C-alpha positions, 0 to 999 in steps of 0.5 A, spaced: 479 469 507 482 475 508 479 482 507 484 484 502 482 477 499 475 478 499 475 485 496 480 483 490 475 477 489 469 481 488 472 486 484 475 481 479 468 478 478 466 485 477 471 487 472 473 492 476 480 494 479 482 496 486 484 503 488 489 503 493 492 509 496 497 511 501 499 516 506 503 515 512 501 514 519 501 520 524 503 526 518 501 531 519 500 529 526 497 523 530 490 525 531 488 526 524 490 520 521 483 516 522 480 522 519 484 521 513 483 514 512 475 515 513 476 520 507 480 515 503 474 511 503 470 516 502 473 517 496 473 510 493 479 506 497 478 499 496 484 497 500 488 503 505 496 502 505 498 506 511 506 508 511 509 506 518 514 512 519 521 510 519 528 514 520 531 511 514 526 510 508 531 508 503 525 506 498 522 513 498 523 520 494 523 526 498 516 527 499 515 521 503 521 521 506 518 528 509 512 525 511 516 520 516 520 526 518 514 529 520 510 524 523 517 521 527 517 529 530 511 527 534 514 520 536 509 516 532 511 508 533 509 502 530 505 501 536 501 508 535 500 506 528 496 500 530 492 503 535 490 508 529 489 502 525 484 499 532 481 506 532 479 506 525 476 499 526 471 502 531 467 505 525 470 501 519 470 494 519 470 492 511 476 496 508 482 492 508 488 496 511 495 494 509 501 497 513 507 499 508 515 499 512 521 497 513 523 491 517 527 493 523 521 495 527 518 488 526 524 485 528 525 489 534 518 488 536 518 480 535 515 476 529 511 472 533 508 479 537 507 483 533 503 479 528 499 477 534 498 485 535 497 487 528 491 482 528 488 484 534 488 491 531 485 490 525 491 490 520 490 485 513 496 486 510 504 488 511 509 489 506 515 490 508 520 493 503 527 491 505 524 483 506 526 479 500 523 473 499 529 469 500 529 471 508 522 472 508 519 465 510 518 465 517 515 472 517 510 470 512 509 463 515 507 467 522 503 473 518 499 467 515 498 464 522 495 470 524 491 471 518 495 477 515 497 477 508 504 478 507 505 482 501 512 482 497 515 488 491 517 486 484 521 491 480 522 492 473 529 488 474 526 482 478 528 475 475 523 470 474 526 466 479 524 471 484 517 472 481 516 464 483 520 465 490 515 471 491 509 467 489 510 461 494 510 466 500 505 472 498 498 473 499 493 478 498 497 482 492 504 483 489 506 490 488 509 491 482 514 498 482 513 500 476 519 504 475 527 504 477 527 509 483 524 511 489 517 513 490 514 520 487 518 519 480 514 521 474 517 518 468 512 512 468 512 508 461 505 504 461 507 500 455 514 498 459 509 496 465 504 492 460 510 488 458 512 486 465 505 485 467 504 480 462 510 476 464 509 477 471 502 474 470 505 468 468 508 466 474 504 469 480 497 467 482 496 473 486 493 479 483 498 485 481 498 492 483 502 497 480 505 504 483 510 509 483 510 514 478 502 514 478 500 522 480 493 523 476 487 520 474 489 519 466 495 515 468 491 511 473 486 509 468 492 507 464 495 503 469 488 500 470 488 497 464 493 492 465 493 491 472 489 489 478 490 495 482 493 502 482 497 505 488 497 512 489 501 515 494 506 521 493 501 525 490 496 524 496 502 526 501 503 532 497 496 534 499 497 533 506 504 537 505 499 542 503 496 544 509 491 541 514 485 546 512 480 542 508 485 536 508 480 531 508 475 534 503 481 535 498 484 527 498 476 525 498 475 530 491 483 528 489 481 520 489 474 521 487 477 523 480 481 517 480 476 512 482 472 515 476 478 514 472 479 507 473 472 505 472 473 507 466 478 503 464 475 497 461 468 500 460 
């Protein structure tokens, strides 16, 4: 059983929802990423999603696009991201880490070689945004053979047939994109999300996390009432963009407020 499955399973037994924050590796500079990961854990993160910088982040809005650009100015590569995870693992062997990025860097590395290197570094899951389940059977098989959970996106427009296809391959959790658009949008309709989650759960056996459009503690609390996990990214990346002074403490403080709100969701 992976760290992700163990962590989410324990939370479900406690009737608690997971908090999954996202930051981009290497933003604002490579040397601070591990410190920020620890700050997220201190703030209540159950799982960390670590963005892999990419030159064409098609699913991301301007905030996370700029984060990738800042990291790429420092030539942060997929290999560097694994080095950051390995450094994080030196002092945290418990918190699951999921890499979130695009298929091209993984394909260039080679599925087998990348999966082995990622497992060695301490990666627990990988979400390749542009890898649909219809094309992911080999990748999912190789990830699972290396004890890495393949994680897939689901959208408001995803048909039941594709939910079922995801269910055959997914492990860890599935990531429900709560709105039509890119990361950072702010027009979240929680009632609509609730309707879609109810349908998804009829066909999916892994937990469901919800992301996109979650920007504050109150929205996070509302989502936690209907989902197994709350994913928050652009709002944290905005803190990174605001400047490095006191950054780790700001991330911890903001996330602590979100964590407290989530913990009241089903009280």
